[in-house]
C-alpha positions as CSV (number, residue, x, y, z in Angstrom):
1,M,7.4,40.6,-66.8
2,T,10.1,43.2,-66.3
3,K,13.5,42.4,-64.7
4,V,12.4,44.4,-61.7
5,G,9.3,42.3,-61.4
6,I,11.2,39.0,-61.7
7,V,13.6,40.2,-59.0
8,I,10.7,41.1,-56.6
9,V,9.1,37.7,-57.2
10,L,12.4,35.8,-56.6
11,F,12.9,37.9,-53.5
12,K,9.5,37.0,-52.1
13,I,10.0,33.3,-52.9
14,S,13.4,33.4,-51.2
15,F,12.0,35.3,-48.2
16,F,9.1,32.8,-47.9
17,E,11.5,29.8,-48.1
18,N,13.7,31.3,-45.4
19,S,10.8,32.1,-43.1
20,F,9.3,28.6,-43.8
21,C,12.7,26.9,-43.0
22,K,13.1,29.0,-39.8
23,N,9.5,28.1,-38.7
24,L,10.1,24.5,-39.6
25,R,13.4,24.4,-37.6
26,A,11.7,26.1,-34.7
27,N,8.7,23.7,-34.8
28,Q,11.1,20.7,-35.0
29,K,13.0,22.0,-32.0
30,Q,9.7,22.5,-30.1
31,Y,8.5,19.0,-31.0
32,K,11.9,17.5,-29.9
33,S,11.6,19.5,-26.7
34,L,8.1,18.2,-26.1
35,A,9.2,14.6,-26.9
36,S,12.1,14.9,-24.5
37,E,9.8,16.3,-21.8
38,K,7.4,13.3,-22.3
39,E,10.3,10.9,-22.0
40,L,11.6,12.7,-18.9
41,L,8.1,12.7,-17.4
42,K,7.8,8.9,-18.1
43,A,11.2,8.2,-16.7
44,Y,10.7,10.3,-13.5
45,K,7.3,8.7,-12.9
46,A,8.7,5.2,-13.2
47,R,11.5,6.0,-10.8
48,G,9.0,7.7,-8.4
49,F,6.7,4.7,-8.5
50,L,9.5,2.2,-7.9
51,A,10.7,4.2,-4.8
52,L,7.1,4.5,-3.5
53,Y,6.5,0.8,-3.8
54,R,9.8,0.2,-2.0
55,N,8.7,2.5,0.8
56,R,11.6,4.9,0.0
57,N,9.3,7.9,0.3
58,S,11.9,10.7,0.3
59,E,13.2,9.4,-3.0
60,A,9.7,9.0,-4.3
61,R,8.9,12.6,-3.5
62,K,12.0,13.9,-5.3
63,F,11.0,12.2,-8.6
64,F,7.3,13.0,-8.3
65,Q,8.2,16.7,-7.7
66,M,10.3,16.6,-10.9
67,C,7.2,15.2,-12.7
68,Y,5.1,18.0,-11.2
69,S,7.5,20.6,-12.6
70,L,6.8,19.2,-16.0
71,S,3.1,18.5,-15.5
72,P,1.7,20.8,-12.8
73,Q,-2.0,20.1,-13.7
74,D,-1.7,16.3,-13.0
75,A,-3.9,15.8,-9.9
76,K,-2.8,12.1,-9.7
77,L,0.8,13.2,-9.2
78,C,-0.3,15.5,-6.3
79,E,-2.1,12.6,-4.7
80,L,1.0,10.4,-4.9
81,L,3.0,13.2,-3.3
82,A,0.5,13.4,-0.5
83,I,0.8,9.7,0.1
84,A,4.6,9.8,0.2
85,S,4.4,12.8,2.5
86,L,2.1,11.1,5.0
87,R,4.4,8.0,5.0
88,E,7.2,10.4,6.0
89,N,5.1,12.0,8.7
90,D,5.2,15.3,6.8
91,R,1.6,16.4,7.6
92,R,2.0,19.9,6.3
93,G,3.4,18.7,3.0
94,A,0.6,16.1,2.7
95,I,-2.0,18.8,3.3
96,F,-0.5,21.0,0.6
97,W,-0.5,18.2,-2.0
98,M,-4.0,17.2,-1.0
99,H,-5.1,20.7,-1.9
100,Q,-3.3,20.5,-5.2
101,A,-5.0,17.2,-5.9
102,H,-8.4,18.8,-5.1
103,L,-8.9,16.5,-2.1
104,I,-10.2,19.4,0.0
105,G,-12.2,17.3,2.5
106,L,-9.2,15.1,3.2
107,A,-6.9,18.1,3.6
108,R,-9.3,19.7,6.2
109,F,-9.4,16.4,8.1
110,Y,-5.6,16.1,8.3
111,K,-5.4,19.8,9.5
112,M,-7.2,18.5,12.6
113,V,-4.8,15.6,13.1
114,K,-1.9,16.8,15.2
115,H,1.2,14.4,15.2
116,P,-0.6,11.3,13.8
117,F,0.5,7.9,15.1
118,E,2.5,9.4,17.9
119,C,3.8,6.7,20.3
120,S,3.8,8.3,23.7
121,N,6.2,6.1,25.6
122,S,9.8,5.2,25.3
123,L,9.4,1.4,25.2
124,Q,10.7,-0.4,22.1
125,N,8.5,-3.5,22.1
126,A,5.0,-4.4,23.2
127,T,3.5,-7.9,23.5
128,C,-0.2,-8.6,23.3
129,P,-2.2,-11.9,23.3
130,L,-4.0,-13.0,20.2
131,L,-7.6,-13.7,20.9
132,N,-8.9,-17.2,20.4
133,T,-9.6,-16.9,16.7
134,S,-8.1,-18.3,13.5
135,Y,-7.2,-14.7,12.6
136,P,-4.8,-12.1,14.1
137,V,-7.3,-10.4,16.4
138,V,-5.9,-8.5,19.4
139,P,-7.5,-6.8,22.4
140,L,-6.9,-3.1,22.7
141,E,-8.1,-0.2,24.8
142,I,-9.9,3.0,23.7
143,D,-11.0,5.4,26.4
144,G,-11.1,2.8,29.1
145,H,-13.1,0.3,27.0
146,F,-11.6,-2.9,25.6
147,F,-12.3,-4.1,22.1
148,A,-11.2,-6.8,19.6
149,F,-9.3,-5.4,16.6
150,L,-8.1,-7.3,13.5
151,I,-4.5,-6.9,12.3
152,D,-5.4,-6.4,8.6
153,T,-2.8,-6.0,5.9
154,G,-5.6,-5.8,3.4
155,A,-6.9,-2.5,4.7
156,S,-5.0,0.7,4.0
157,T,-6.5,2.5,7.0
158,S,-7.9,1.6,10.4
159,I,-11.7,1.0,10.7
160,V,-14.0,1.3,13.7
161,D,-17.6,0.2,14.0
162,K,-19.9,3.1,14.6
163,K,-21.3,1.5,17.7
164,V,-17.8,1.5,19.2
165,A,-17.4,5.1,18.0
166,Q,-20.5,6.1,19.9
167,A,-19.4,4.3,23.0
168,V,-16.1,6.1,23.2
169,G,-17.4,9.5,21.9
170,L,-15.7,9.7,18.5
171,K,-16.9,12.5,16.2
172,E,-17.6,11.9,12.5
173,G,-15.6,13.9,10.0
174,C,-15.8,14.1,6.2
175,P,-17.2,11.2,4.2
176,S,-14.7,8.7,2.8
177,E,-14.5,5.5,0.8
178,L,-12.2,2.5,1.3
179,V,-11.5,-0.2,-1.3
180,L,-10.4,-3.5,0.3
181,S,-8.0,-6.0,-1.3
182,N,-11.0,-8.1,-2.6
183,G,-12.5,-5.1,-4.4
184,K,-15.3,-4.4,-1.9
185,R,-16.0,-0.7,-1.4
186,I,-16.8,0.5,2.1
187,Q,-18.5,3.9,2.7
188,G,-17.9,5.7,6.0
189,A,-16.7,8.9,7.7
190,L,-13.2,9.8,8.8
191,S,-12.5,10.3,12.5
192,I,-9.5,10.5,15.0
193,L,-8.8,8.0,17.7
194,P,-7.3,10.3,20.4
195,I,-5.4,7.4,21.9
196,L,-5.4,3.6,21.7
197,R,-3.5,1.2,23.8
198,I,-2.2,-2.1,22.5
199,G,-0.1,-4.1,25.0
200,S,2.2,-1.5,26.6
201,F,2.1,0.9,23.7
202,A,-0.1,4.0,23.7
203,I,-0.5,5.4,20.2
204,K,-2.1,8.8,19.8
205,N,-4.0,10.6,17.0
206,V,-4.8,7.5,14.9
207,P,-6.9,8.4,11.7
208,A,-9.7,5.9,11.3
209,M,-12.8,5.3,9.2
210,L,-16.2,4.8,11.0
211,I,-18.6,2.5,9.3
212,E,-22.0,1.0,10.0
213,K,-22.1,-2.7,11.1
214,L,-18.6,-3.8,10.6
215,K,-18.9,-7.3,9.2
216,P,-17.3,-9.9,11.3
217,L,-14.9,-12.5,9.8
218,S,-17.6,-15.1,10.2
219,S,-21.1,-15.4,11.7
220,G,-19.6,-17.2,14.8
221,A,-18.9,-15.1,17.8
222,P,-15.3,-16.3,18.3
223,N,-14.3,-14.7,15.0
224,S,-16.0,-11.4,15.5
225,F,-14.2,-8.1,16.0
226,H,-15.0,-4.4,16.6
227,G,-12.4,-2.7,14.4
228,V,-9.4,-3.1,12.1
229,L,-5.8,-1.9,12.4
230,G,-4.8,-0.9,8.8
231,T,-1.4,-0.6,7.2
232,D,-1.1,3.1,7.7
233,L,-0.5,2.3,11.3
234,L,1.1,-1.2,11.0
235,S,3.8,0.0,8.6
236,R,5.2,2.3,11.3
237,F,6.3,-0.8,13.3
238,N,7.6,-4.3,12.8
239,I,4.9,-6.9,13.6
240,L,5.5,-10.5,14.7
241,I,2.4,-12.7,14.6
242,D,2.9,-16.0,16.5
243,Y,-0.1,-18.2,15.7
244,Q,1.3,-21.1,17.8
245,T,1.8,-19.4,21.1
246,K,-1.1,-17.0,20.4
247,K,0.7,-13.7,20.8
248,I,1.7,-10.6,18.8
249,V,4.8,-8.5,19.3
250,I,5.0,-4.9,18.0
251,S,8.4,-3.3,17.8
252,K,9.8,0.1,16.9
253,R,13.1,-1.5,15.8
254,A,14.1,-4.2,13.4
255,M,13.8,-7.6,15.0
256,E,16.9,-9.8,14.9
257,Q,16.8,-13.6,15.2
258,G,18.4,-13.5,18.6
259,A,15.6,-11.4,20.1
260,T,13.8,-12.9,23.1
261,F,10.5,-13.4,21.3
262,L,12.3,-15.3,18.5
263,S,14.3,-17.6,20.8
264,G,13.9,-21.3,19.8
265,S,12.9,-20.2,16.3
266,K,14.6,-20.8,13.0
267,L,14.3,-18.5,10.0
268,L,12.8,-20.5,7.2
269,A,12.1,-17.9,4.5
270,E,12.5,-14.2,3.8
271,I,10.1,-13.0,1.2
272,P,10.6,-9.5,-0.2
273,F,7.4,-7.3,-0.5
274,L,6.4,-4.0,-2.1
275,F,4.1,-1.5,-0.4
276,S,1.6,-0.2,-3.0
277,P,0.3,3.4,-3.1
278,Q,-3.0,1.9,-1.9
279,G,-1.3,0.6,1.2
280,L,-1.3,-3.1,0.2
281,L,1.6,-5.6,0.8
282,L,2.7,-7.3,-2.4
283,L,4.7,-10.4,-1.8
284,K,7.2,-11.4,-4.4
285,G,6.9,-14.9,-5.8
286,S,7.7,-16.7,-9.0
287,L,6.1,-19.3,-11.3
288,Q,8.1,-21.0,-14.0
289,S,10.8,-18.5,-13.4
290,K,8.4,-15.6,-14.1
291,E,8.2,-12.9,-11.3
292,V,4.7,-12.3,-9.9
293,F,3.4,-10.5,-6.9
294,F,0.5,-11.5,-4.5
295,I,-1.4,-9.3,-2.2
296,Y,-0.9,-10.5,1.4
297,D,-4.1,-10.0,3.3
298,T,-4.2,-11.2,7.0
299,G,-7.9,-10.5,7.1
300,F,-8.8,-12.5,4.0
301,G,-11.1,-15.3,5.0
302,G,-11.5,-17.1,1.7
303,Y,-9.1,-19.8,0.3
304,P,-5.5,-19.6,1.4
305,L,-4.5,-18.5,-2.1
306,E,-6.7,-17.0,-4.8
307,F,-5.6,-16.1,-8.3
308,N,-6.1,-13.0,-10.4
309,Q,-8.7,-13.9,-13.1
310,K,-6.5,-11.9,-15.5
311,Y,-3.7,-14.5,-15.3
312,R,-5.8,-17.6,-15.5
313,N,-4.0,-18.9,-18.6
314,M,-0.6,-18.0,-17.1
315,F,-1.2,-20.1,-14.0
316,F,-3.4,-23.0,-15.3
317,G,-2.0,-23.3,-18.8
318,F,0.8,-25.4,-17.1
319,S,0.6,-29.1,-16.1
320,V,-0.1,-30.0,-12.5
321,P,3.6,-30.6,-11.6
322,A,4.5,-27.2,-13.1
323,R,2.0,-25.4,-10.9
324,S,3.8,-26.6,-7.8
325,S,6.7,-24.4,-8.8
326,L,4.8,-21.4,-7.5
327,I,7.3,-20.3,-4.8
328,F,7.9,-17.6,-2.3
329,G,11.5,-17.6,-1.4
330,P,12.2,-21.2,-0.5
331,V,8.5,-22.0,0.2
332,A,6.9,-24.0,-2.5
333,I,3.1,-23.9,-2.7
334,K,1.6,-27.3,-3.6
335,K,-1.9,-28.6,-4.2
336,I,-3.1,-25.4,-5.8
337,S,-6.8,-25.1,-6.4
338,E,-8.3,-23.3,-9.3
339,T,-9.8,-20.4,-7.3
340,F,-10.0,-17.0,-8.8
341,S,-10.9,-13.5,-7.7
342,Q,-11.4,-10.2,-9.3
343,L,-8.9,-7.6,-8.0
344,P,-10.2,-4.1,-7.3
345,L,-10.4,-1.9,-10.4
346,T,-8.9,1.0,-8.4
347,L,-5.7,-1.1,-7.9
348,E,-3.4,0.2,-10.5
349,E,-1.3,-2.7,-11.8
350,R,2.0,-1.7,-13.3
351,E,3.5,-3.7,-16.1
352,E,6.7,-4.5,-14.1
353,I,4.6,-5.5,-11.0
354,P,2.1,-8.2,-12.2
355,I,-0.3,-9.0,-9.4
356,G,-1.1,-12.7,-9.5
357,G,-3.8,-12.8,-6.8
358,I,-4.4,-12.7,-3.0
359,I,-2.7,-14.7,-0.2
360,G,-5.0,-15.2,2.7
361,N,-4.3,-15.5,6.4
362,R,-4.3,-19.4,6.5
363,L,-1.4,-19.9,4.0
364,F,1.3,-18.9,6.6
365,S,-0.6,-19.6,9.8
366,R,1.7,-22.5,10.8
367,Y,4.7,-20.2,11.0
368,K,5.7,-17.2,13.1
369,V,5.1,-14.4,10.6
370,L,7.2,-11.3,11.0
371,L,6.1,-8.2,9.0
372,N,9.5,-6.6,8.8
373,F,8.9,-3.1,7.4
374,S,12.4,-2.1,8.3
375,K,13.8,-4.5,5.7
376,M,10.6,-4.7,3.5
377,V,10.4,-8.5,3.9
378,V,8.0,-11.0,5.4
379,Q,10.0,-13.5,7.4
380,L,8.7,-17.0,8.2
381,Y,10.0,-18.7,11.4
382,G,9.6,-22.3,12.5
383,Q,10.7,-24.3,15.5
384,K,14.4,-25.3,15.8
385,N,14.9,-29.1,15.7
């Protein structure tokens, strides 16, 4: 090979190496950028979920929108943004994100709902009797007719029996599905309650789901009901359920211990809760110093406390005395039975929020129970000595 040929070959090799190194450095930079984007996306999602569970919806929207800027094709993100927007009463924002999440029927429905959950009077509190049942069932008025409705923290939206809907002239909207805290799926159609009256409160434009043959709490007539008030409505107020005096108080403001309807009562426990994207209340407890959360379902008619099958070994791998260390604030749960339930598959369980099971209505029925959404706690009151 001539000297010229050798020089040309060496030049080609040198050029190839330089090009290869440049491409390699560019690829490495791109991979680092992709890795950092994935890390950012993961961090923003975690912050967004934490804010949403704490009902800090403005903060949740900020972090989920950051996620959306990195992953605009993620329909689940758009659905979470729609949920946070609805909780903040931003109907237009919710409709936009529903479209982005391809929830077209739901978006069309909310276009028809003007000012959802509008309370049309200036009163701050409303008192209503509890009907003679072992559950928080209240009388309310729809279009001049009176019905019995269950206060149900295990339902994310309000439910109305179709016979009631026909009686008051409600129109059926798009088909929908609701998954209850026990995993049961309910098929129905969305509708709008123009106005419902509970005590002295008149609440306008309440989204509800119409279903066939709403199953009563039991076969006995005293425990039957015509509809359900879900957490999309309940979470806009603070709700005091007084099982002893058979009344319920709904307040727009935070209730303080000196309030008239808490006179003669002593605060016994204050249990923090989270508010899941599915609209479920998750009460914070602990077992053997391990943090665990339980769905609090006032409409749950089974055992007072049922455990998540997934954590069977966690709960019942301990001795009997150790099990009594299941506590909620200062309240210790004793005589725990080995009763398990399968949580709904649609309930996304996050690693940092292990869901241990379901708390039914009966567990706290000896107390005055205040669902304090202002402070995100369930407060238990007893009689002063």
